C-alpha positions in Angstrom: -5.7 13.2 17.4 -8.6 12.1 15.0 -8.5 9.0 13.3 -11.6 8.0 11.2 -13.9 4.5 11.9 -15.8 2.5 9.2 -19.2 2.3 10.9 -21.4 0.7 8.2 -22.5 -2.9 8.1 -22.1 -4.1 4.7 -24.1 -6.4 2.8 -22.6 -8.1 -0.2 -23.8 -10.4 -3.0 -21.3 -12.5 -4.6 -22.3 -13.7 -8.1 -22.1 -16.8 -9.9 -18.8 -17.6 -11.9 -17.5 -19.7 -14.7 -16.2 -23.2 -13.6 -12.7 -22.2 -13.6 -13.2 -19.5 -11.0 -15.0 -21.4 -8.5 -12.4 -21.7 -6.0 -11.4 -17.9 -6.5 -15.1 -17.5 -5.3 -14.9 -19.4 -2.2 -11.7 -18.0 -1.3 -13.6 -14.4 -1.4 -16.5 -15.4 0.4 -14.1 -16.6 3.3 -12.1 -13.2 3.2 -15.4 -11.2 3.0 -17.0 -13.1 6.0 -13.6 -12.9 8.2 -13.8 -9.1 7.4 -17.2 -8.8 9.1 -18.9 -8.4 5.6 -22.5 -10.3 5.4 -22.2 -12.4 2.2 -25.5 -13.2 0.2 -25.6 -15.5 -2.7 -28.6 -17.9 -4.2 -30.6 -18.8 -7.1 -33.3 -16.1 -6.2 -30.6 -13.4 -6.7 -33.0 -10.7 -8.1 -34.8 -10.2 -4.7 -31.6 -11.3 -2.6 -29.8 -8.6 -4.4 -31.8 -5.5 -3.7 -31.8 -6.0 -0.1 -27.6 -5.9 -0.6 -25.5 -3.0 -0.5 -23.4 -4.0 -3.6 -22.6 -7.1 -5.9 -19.3 -8.7 -6.8 -18.7 -10.2 -10.3 -15.6 -12.0 -10.8 -14.0 -12.3 -14.1 -12.8 -15.7 -15.6 -11.4 -17.1 -18.9 -15.0 -17.7 -20.0 -17.2 -14.6 -21.1 -20.3 -15.5 -19.4 -21.3 -11.7 -18.8 -23.9 -10.3 -21.5 -22.2 -6.7 -22.3 -22.9 -6.4 -25.6 -26.6 -7.7 -25.8 -25.6 -11.1 -26.9 -28.1 -13.0 -24.7 -26.0 -15.1 -22.7 -28.4 -17.0 -20.5 -26.0 -18.6 -17.6 -27.1 -17.6 -14.3 -23.8 -15.1 -13.5 -24.7 -13.3 -16.9 -28.5 -12.8 -15.4 -27.1 -11.8 -12.0 -24.7 -9.4 -13.9 -27.4 -7.6 -16.0 -29.9 -7.4 -12.7 -26.7 -5.6 -10.9 -26.4 -3.3 -13.8 -30.2 -2.3 -13.4 -29.8 -1.7 -9.6 -26.5 0.6 -9.6 -27.4 3.9 -8.1 -25.8 5.9 -5.0 -27.3 3.0 -2.8 -26.0 0.0 -4.6 -22.7 -0.3 -6.3 -21.6 -3.0 -8.6 -18.0 -4.5 -8.3 -16.2 -6.1 -11.4 -12.9 -8.3 -10.0 -10.4 -9.2 -12.5 -8.0 -11.3 -10.0 -5.8 -12.1 -13.1 -4.8 -8.6 -13.2 -3.2 -7.2 -16.6 -5.3 -8.4 -19.5 -3.7 -8.2 -23.0 -5.5 -5.5 -25.0 -6.5 -8.1 -27.9 -8.8 -9.8 -25.0 -12.2 -8.2 -26.4 -14.3 -10.1 -23.5 -12.2 -8.2 -21.0 -12.4 -5.3 -22.7 -15.9 -4.8 -23.3 -16.5 -5.4 -19.4 -13.9 -2.7 -19.0 -15.8 -0.2 -21.5 -19.1 -0.9 -19.6 -18.0 0.5 -16.5 -19.9 3.6 -15.4 -20.8 5.6 -12.3 -21.5 3.4 -9.5 -19.5 0.4 -11.2 -16.0 -0.5 -9.8 -13.6 -2.4 -11.8 -10.6 -3.9 -10.0 -7.7 -5.9 -11.0 -6.4 -6.4 -7.6 -4.9 -10.0 -7.6 -5.3 -10.7 -3.7 -8.8 -11.4 -2.4 -7.5 -9.7 1.0 -6.2 -6.4 -1.0 -9.7 -6.5 -3.0 -12.1 -6.9 0.0 -9.9 -3.9 1.8 -10.6 -2.0 -1.7 -14.4 -3.0 -1.4 -14.7 -1.9 2.3 -13.2 1.3 1.9 -15.4 2.3 -0.8 -18.6 1.2 0.8 -17.8 2.3 4.5 -19.1 5.6 6.1 -16.5 7.3 7.9 -17.1 9.2 11.5 -14.2 10.5 13.5 -13.0 9.5 16.9 -10.4 10.8 19.5 -7.2 8.6 19.5 -4.0 8.7 21.5 -0.7 8.9 19.6 2.1 7.0 21.4 5.8 8.0 21.4 7.8 4.8 20.9 11.1 3.2 19.3 9.3 1.2 16.7 5.8 0.7 15.3 5.1 -2.7 14.4 2.4 -3.8 12.1 1.0 -7.2 11.0 -1.8 -9.1 9.8 -3.9 -10.8 12.1 -3.4 -13.9 10.1 0.2 -13.8 11.5 -0.9 -13.0 15.2 1.0 -15.9 16.6 4.2 -15.6 15.4 4.1 -11.7 15.6 3.5 -12.1 19.5 6.3 -14.0 19.9 8.5 -11.7 17.8 6.8 -8.9 19.8 7.8 -10.3 23.3 11.2 -10.5 22.2 11.5 -6.8 20.9 10.0 -5.4 24.0 12.5 -6.7 26.0 15.1 -4.1 24.5 13.1 -1.4 22.7 9.7 0.5 23.3 6.9 -0.7 20.7 3.4 0.5 19.7 2.0 -2.6 17.7 -0.9 -2.6 15.3 -2.7 -6.2 14.2 -4.8 -5.5 11.0 -7.7 -7.6 11.5 -10.0 -8.1 8.4 -13.3 -7.7 10.6 -12.0 -4.6 12.3 -13.9 -1.1 12.1 -10.7 0.9 11.9 -9.5 3.0 9.3 -5.7 1.8 9.0 -4.3 3.8 7.0 -5.1 7.0 8.7 -4.1 5.6 12.0 -1.0 4.6 10.5 -0.5 8.3 9.3 -1.0 9.8 12.4 1.0 7.2 14.6 4.0 6.6 12.2 5.5 10.1 13.0 5.5 9.5 16.9 8.0 6.4 16.5 11.7 6.3 15.1 10.9 3.5 12.8 8.0 1.3 11.1 8.2 -2.3 10.7 5.7 -4.4 8.5 6.2 -8.2 9.6 4.5 -11.1 8.0 4.5 -14.8 7.7 1.6 -16.2 5.7 0.1 -13.2 4.7 2.4 -12.0 1.8 0.3 -10.7 -0.7 -1.3 -8.4 1.7 2.2 -7.1 3.7 3.7 -6.1 0.1 0.6 -4.3 -1.1 0.0 -2.6 2.4 3.8 -1.6 3.0 3.8 0.0 -0.6 0.6 1.9 0.4 2.2 2.9 3.6 5.2 4.1 2.3 3.4 6.1 -0.4 0.8 7.6 2.3 3.7 8.7 4.5 5.7 10.5 2.2 7.8 7.8 0.4 11.8 8.6 0.4 11.1 12.1 2.0 9.4 10.6 5.3 11.2 11.1 8.4 10.4 7.8 9.7 12.0 4.6 7.7 10.2 1.6 7.1 11.5 -1.9 7.0 9.5 -4.9 5.8 10.6 -8.2 7.1 9.1 -11.7 6.4 9.3 -15.1 8.4 11.3 -17.5 6.1 8.7 -20.3 7.2 6.4 -19.1 4.3 7.9 -15.9 3.0 9.9 -15.8 -0.1 13.0 -13.7 -1.2 10.9 -12.7 -4.5 8.2 -11.2 -2.7 10.2 -8.2 -1.7 12.1 -7.6 -5.0 9.4 -4.6 -5.7 11.0 -2.6 -2.7 14.5 -2.7 -4.1 15.9 1.0 -4.0 12.5 2.2 -2.2 13.1 0.3 1.4 14.9 -2.2 3.5 13.5 -5.6 3.6 14.6 -8.9 5.0 13.3 -12.8 4.8 14.9 -14.2 7.9 14.3 -17.2 10.7 11.8 -16.2 13.4 14.2 -16.4 16.0 16.3 -13.9 14.5 13.9 -11.3 13.3 14.1 -9.0 16.3 18.0 -9.0 15.9 17.7 -7.8 12.4 14.8 -5.2 13.6 17.4 -4.0 15.8 20.2 -3.5 13.5 17.9 -1.6 11.3 16.6 0.5 14.3 20.5 1.1 15.1 21.4 2.3 11.5 18.1 4.6 11.3 18.5 6.5 14.2 22.3 6.9 13.9 21.5 8.6 10.5 18.8 10.6 11.8 
């Protein structure tokens, strides 16, 4: 079975931001580095940016970008204009609005969005993890490789940020069920979407587990559900969170779509077994 691998090394210039977005910018840089992406940012922005593959410009409450020729002189504004001049098939410009939905009366944001043209990407993903996955997917070049698909009872998926607790749960599950597991690693080259679409039909249920990585899990599970046929998929999905950090409200988005649970760590294998028995009994 063929899956795709991301092969391209990505160099990203992270532009300056307004004061209210400094913490967000720092977190983004950390996530980018964990994803194996090379991060650049300095005052000599024009020369540095020319040697990168793309740039990221984070929107905050303050309008620091010159979108209508009004001549903002901030470093962030100058970097924004430099990136606009570099836009090409070889250089993409990402405009990230982590606040998500913006009221239509926000002229600053609307001007930015109207400025989006070819080789410019506007994203309102609220999670830096999800935004980085989006950026990497757009920037990466793929090639096909051979991958064996395993037939197992359970396909257990987790983010590598939660590896410690996931490993404990996996060890307990494997005592009674056959399992294929997948740790989503930010700096991995694997195109996980294609791999999951290929592997999931070889299993009887799919499980997305999380502890700390709640924002990732919700977005990722929803995408898997869509990509594998939604309610028409013959392999049901189960999203379960570790109550040490997961919250019930995280999973309300899945009401009437798929089964979910928030449980204490030692009870998670039991919940998975109950879901498995229910799914296979009705199969």
